[in-house]
C-alpha positions in Angstrom: 0.0 0.0 0.0 1.5 3.4 -1.1 -1.5 5.6 -0.2 -3.5 5.7 3.0 -6.4 7.9 3.9 -7.6 8.1 7.5 -9.9 10.3 9.6 -7.9 13.3 10.9 -5.9 12.1 14.0 -5.3 13.7 17.4 -2.2 14.0 19.5 -3.1 13.1 23.1 0.3 14.3 24.6 2.4 17.1 23.2 4.6 19.9 24.5 4.1 23.2 22.7 6.3 25.4 25.0 5.6 29.1 25.0 6.5 32.5 23.6 8.8 32.4 20.5 9.3 28.6 21.0 5.5 28.1 20.8 5.3 30.2 17.6 8.0 28.0 16.1 6.5 24.6 16.7 2.7 24.9 17.1 2.2 24.9 13.3 3.6 21.4 12.9 1.1 19.9 15.3 -1.8 21.9 13.9 -1.0 20.8 10.3 -1.4 17.1 11.2 -3.8 16.9 14.1 -7.3 18.2 14.8 -6.7 18.4 18.6 -3.9 17.8 21.1 -3.6 17.4 24.8 -1.2 20.2 25.8 1.2 19.6 28.6 1.3 22.1 31.5 5.0 21.9 32.6 6.0 25.4 31.6 8.1 27.6 33.9 6.1 28.6 35.8 3.8 25.6 35.6 0.1 25.8 34.5 -1.4 25.2 38.0 -4.7 27.1 37.7 -7.6 27.4 35.3 -6.8 31.1 34.8 -3.3 30.2 33.7 -4.5 27.5 31.4 -7.0 29.9 29.8 -4.3 32.5 29.2 -1.9 29.8 27.7 -4.7 28.6 25.5 -5.1 32.1 24.1 -1.4 32.3 23.4 -1.6 29.0 21.5 -4.5 30.2 19.4 -2.5 33.4 18.6 0.5 31.3 17.5 -1.5 29.1 15.0 -1.4 29.7 11.3 -4.3 31.8 9.9 -7.4 29.7 9.3 -6.3 26.8 11.5 -9.1 24.8 13.0 -6.7 23.1 15.5 -8.1 22.8 19.1 -5.7 22.9 22.1 -7.1 20.7 24.9 -5.6 22.1 28.1 -4.4 20.4 31.3 -3.5 21.4 34.9 -0.3 20.7 36.6 -0.9 18.8 39.9 1.0 19.9 43.0 0.9 18.8 46.6 -1.3 21.9 47.3 -3.8 21.8 44.4 -7.2 22.5 46.0 -10.4 20.7 45.0 -12.0 24.0 44.2 -9.4 24.4 41.4 -10.4 21.1 40.0 -14.0 22.3 39.9 -13.0 25.4 38.1 -11.1 23.3 35.6 -14.0 21.0 35.0 -16.4 23.8 34.5 -14.2 25.6 32.1 -15.0 23.3 29.2 -11.4 23.6 27.9 -9.4 21.6 30.5 -9.5 17.9 29.9 -7.1 16.4 32.4 -4.9 17.0 35.4 -1.2 16.0 35.0 0.7 14.1 37.7 4.4 14.7 37.6 6.4 13.0 40.3 8.7 15.7 41.5 12.0 15.5 39.7 10.9 13.0 37.1 11.4 15.1 34.0 11.7 18.6 32.6 10.1 21.3 34.8 8.7 18.7 37.3 10.3 20.2 40.4 6.9 21.6 41.5 5.3 18.1 41.0 3.9 15.7 43.6 6.5 14.6 46.2 4.3 11.8 47.7 1.1 10.5 46.1 -0.5 10.4 49.5 -0.4 14.2 49.5 -3.0 14.3 46.7 -5.3 11.5 47.8 -8.0 14.1 48.7 -7.9 15.9 45.3 -7.8 12.5 43.5 -11.0 11.5 45.3 -12.6 14.7 44.2 -11.4 14.1 40.6 -12.9 10.7 40.7 -16.2 12.1 42.0 -16.6 14.7 39.3 -15.1 12.7 36.4 -11.8 14.6 35.8 -9.1 12.5 34.1 -5.7 11.9 35.7 -2.8 12.0 33.2 0.3 10.2 34.6 4.0 10.6 34.0 4.7 7.1 35.3 8.2 7.1 36.7 9.8 6.8 40.1 12.6 9.4 40.2 14.2 8.3 43.4 18.0 8.1 43.1 18.1 4.5 44.3 15.8 3.4 41.4 17.7 2.4 38.1 16.7 4.8 35.3 15.6 1.8 33.2 13.4 0.5 36.0 11.7 3.7 36.9 8.4 2.8 35.1 8.1 -0.6 36.5 8.8 0.7 40.0 6.1 3.3 39.6 3.6 0.7 38.5 4.2 -1.5 41.5 4.5 1.2 44.2 2.2 4.0 43.0 -0.1 3.2 40.0 -1.4 -0.2 40.9 -2.4 0.8 44.5 -3.9 4.1 43.2 -6.2 2.3 40.8 -7.4 0.1 43.5 -7.9 3.0 45.9 -9.8 5.1 43.3 -11.7 2.5 41.3 -13.7 5.0 39.2 -10.9 7.4 38.5 -10.1 7.7 34.8 -6.4 7.4 34.2 -4.1 7.8 31.1 -0.7 6.2 31.6 1.3 8.4 29.3 4.2 7.6 27.0 4.5 4.0 28.2 7.9 2.4 27.4 8.0 -1.2 28.7 6.5 -4.6 28.2 5.5 -4.4 31.8 3.5 -1.3 31.2 1.8 -2.9 28.2 0.8 -5.9 30.2 -0.4 -3.7 33.1 -2.6 -1.5 30.9 -4.0 -4.4 28.9 -5.1 -6.1 32.1 -6.2 -3.1 34.1 -9.7 -2.3 35.2 -11.9 -0.2 32.9 -11.1 3.5 32.7 -7.4 3.0 32.2 -5.6 3.7 28.9 -2.1 4.6 27.6 -0.4 6.7 25.0 2.6 5.5 23.0 5.2 7.7 21.3 6.7 7.2 17.8 10.3 7.1 19.1 9.4 4.2 21.5 7.9 2.3 18.5 10.9 2.9 16.3 13.9 2.6 18.6 15.4 0.8 21.5 18.0 2.2 23.9 20.9 1.3 21.5 19.9 4.4 19.5 21.2 6.7 22.3 24.7 5.2 22.1 25.2 4.3 18.4 28.5 5.8 17.3 28.8 7.8 20.5 26.4 9.7 22.8 23.5 10.9 20.8 21.7 13.6 22.9 18.8 14.0 20.5 17.7 10.4 21.2 17.5 11.2 25.0 14.0 11.5 26.3 12.2 10.6 29.5 11.0 8.0 29.9 14.2 6.8 28.3 14.2 4.4 25.4 14.2 0.8 26.7 15.2 -2.7 25.5 14.3 -4.3 22.2 11.8 -6.6 23.8 10.0 -3.6 25.2 9.9 -1.9 21.8 8.4 -5.0 20.3 5.8 -5.2 23.0 4.9 -1.5 22.4 4.6 -2.1 18.7 2.4 -5.1 19.2 0.1 -3.1 21.6 -0.1 -0.1 19.2 -1.0 -2.2 16.2 -3.3 -4.6 18.0 -6.5 -2.7 17.6 -6.9 -2.6 21.4 -8.7 0.7 22.2 -6.7 1.1 25.5 -3.7 2.2 23.4 -3.6 5.4 21.4 -1.4 8.1 19.9 0.6 10.6 22.0 3.8 11.9 20.6 5.3 13.5 23.7 7.0 15.8 21.1 9.2 18.0 23.3 11.4 20.6 21.7 14.5 22.1 23.2 17.0 24.6 21.8 20.0 22.9 20.3 22.4 24.2 23.0 20.1 22.7 25.7 20.5 19.3 24.1 24.1 19.3 23.0 25.7 20.1 26.3 27.3 18.3 29.3 23.9 18.0 31.0 21.4 17.9 28.1 17.6 18.2 28.5 15.3 15.2 28.0 13.0 15.4 25.0 12.7 14.5 21.3 11.1 16.8 18.8 8.9 14.7 16.5 5.9 17.0 15.7 7.3 18.0 12.3 6.7 14.4 11.0 4.6 12.9 13.8 1.8 11.0 11.9 4.3 10.1 9.2 6.5 8.4 11.7 3.6 6.4 13.2 2.7 5.4 9.6 6.2 4.2 9.0 6.1 2.1 12.2 2.7 0.5 11.4 3.8 -0.1 7.8 6.9 -1.9 9.0 4.7 -4.1 11.2 2.4 -4.8 8.3 -0.5 -3.2 10.2 -1.5 -0.1 8.2 -5.1 -1.1 8.5 -4.9 -0.6 12.3 -3.4 3.0 12.2 -6.7 4.8 11.9 -8.1 3.3 15.1 -4.9 4.1 17.1 -4.4 7.6 15.7 -8.0 8.8 15.0 -10.5 6.8 17.1 -9.4 5.4 20.4 -8.2 8.6 22.0 -11.2 10.6 21.1 -13.5 7.8 22.4 -11.6 7.6 25.7 -11.8 11.4 26.2 -15.5 11.4 25.3 -14.9 13.7 22.2 -16.3 13.2 18.7 -14.2 11.7 16.0 -13.2 14.1 13.2 -15.2 14.0 10.0 -12.4 15.3 7.8 -9.5 13.2 6.6 -5.8 13.3 5.8 -3.9 11.3 3.1 -0.5 9.8 3.6 1.7 8.9 0.7 4.7 6.4 0.7 7.1 9.0 -0.8 10.3 9.5 1.1 11.4 13.1 2.0 14.4 14.4 3.9 13.9 16.2 7.2 15.7 19.6 7.4 18.9 19.7 9.4 17.3 22.3 11.7 14.3 24.5 12.3 14.3 28.1 13.7 13.5 28.1 17.4 13.3 31.6 18.8 16.7 33.0 18.6 18.3 29.6 18.4 17.9 26.3 16.4 15.8 23.2 17.0 17.2 19.9 15.8 14.3 17.6 14.8 14.2 13.9 14.9 15.7 12.4 11.8 17.5 15.7 11.0 19.0 15.4 7.5 17.6 11.9 7.1 14.6 10.4 5.2 11.1 9.7 6.5 9.4 7.0 4.4 5.9 8.6 4.4 4.7 12.1 3.9 1.3 13.8 4.4 -0.3 15.0 1.2 -1.0 18.7 0.9 -4.7 19.4 1.0 
């Protein structure tokens, strides 16, 4: 198959940044997706409905003229988030989830939750009013191996949480291990997971091939080949618990190519094309539409899009860099080919 038409997809996990960086990257997501769940880990974090509303307006202002893209906003959960703020978020109509970052787990997570028990009260309220919890599922403690952080989080935080709050809707974001696939597949109802393109296409060897490759460093970090295979099987299985979430996370080149580089891979410039490449390699192009366009919308209780996009099996080379404020952004596959491209409307 060299041509594939699907209902317009959505990105259920993306970082759009802010200010000049936002203006540089928002267009890539808006060109490909109808909607996206926008992460709140700015500096300062998006901890209130008022801040989320203002950020949403900045996103709209950064979009190309005539864009119909919809930013679905989220709140950043802290130890002190009050139940009243969750009510305001729910009533806003534009906030679709609350994001749990374990403190220190990833970029700008310092203000995150230090102990899950601190937020039991607000989680109970979220369960009561039907607000979704979006989880960065890693244990950042120094005595937990970086490759085991996801599994440790499942066993010590997520599994007990799902039992304690049996009606809480939870998205386990950017899962990376066979253990996480198994956990989500067998979890109670109301639990789903997003999967990124990089975790479908690479194992951890990519970080070290020919030397340290900082543009392949993301959190959660790439895992073993058996984990990649498990993720690919889950994504292409047709199981509605698994859906698209790029976790595209741009950083200026100097913040990546340094002695202590930031975690994050920028994939928004070729996001749906990369998923198509992964599904094609697995011989499962017939399953892409469900994963990319149906399952996430259904889980979030939103209508599926009626318009469509077309993907062509025509290789194109990714630019070496993109403008990013006053600096440069190195995209995934910089200077290298992507096997599929999205047709121009």
